[in-house]
C-alpha positions in Angstrom: 165.9 120.7 -105.5 165.8 122.8 -102.3 164.5 126.3 -101.8 165.6 128.9 -99.2 162.5 131.1 -99.2 158.8 130.7 -99.9 159.2 133.1 -102.8 161.8 130.8 -104.4 159.5 127.8 -103.9 156.6 129.6 -105.5 158.7 130.5 -108.6 160.2 127.0 -108.7 156.8 125.2 -108.9 155.2 127.5 -111.5 155.9 125.1 -114.4 155.7 121.9 -112.4 154.7 118.8 -114.3 155.5 116.1 -111.6 151.9 114.9 -111.3 148.8 114.7 -113.5 147.3 118.0 -112.1 149.3 119.8 -114.7 147.2 118.3 -117.4 144.0 120.2 -116.4 145.1 123.1 -114.2 145.5 126.7 -115.4 147.4 128.0 -112.4 149.5 126.9 -109.5 147.6 127.3 -106.2 150.3 128.2 -103.8 148.4 129.5 -100.8 148.0 132.6 -98.8 148.6 133.6 -95.2 151.3 133.9 -92.6 154.3 132.0 -94.0 155.8 131.9 -90.5 152.7 130.3 -88.9 153.1 127.3 -86.6 150.3 125.4 -88.4 149.8 124.8 -92.1 146.8 123.2 -93.9 147.6 121.2 -97.0 144.7 120.2 -99.1 144.4 117.7 -102.0 144.3 118.9 -105.6 142.7 122.3 -106.0 139.2 122.5 -107.5 138.0 124.8 -110.3 137.4 127.8 -108.1 140.9 127.5 -106.5 142.5 127.1 -109.9 140.6 130.1 -111.3 141.3 132.4 -108.3 144.7 131.0 -107.4 143.5 130.9 -103.8 143.3 127.9 -101.5 140.1 126.6 -99.8 137.7 129.0 -101.6 135.5 126.5 -103.5 
């Protein structure tokens, strides 16, 4: 599936079950910041703080 906007992507992944993270997560951690930035940081599976706050790199 392809998405034309960040908003469509975020809605599209809300119920994702393509990996085992869905077994223990409570939320999708999509990220924050400038969606038009030249650089993007992608981390591994979110930790408990990221899951709880739905915010990346806060744990």
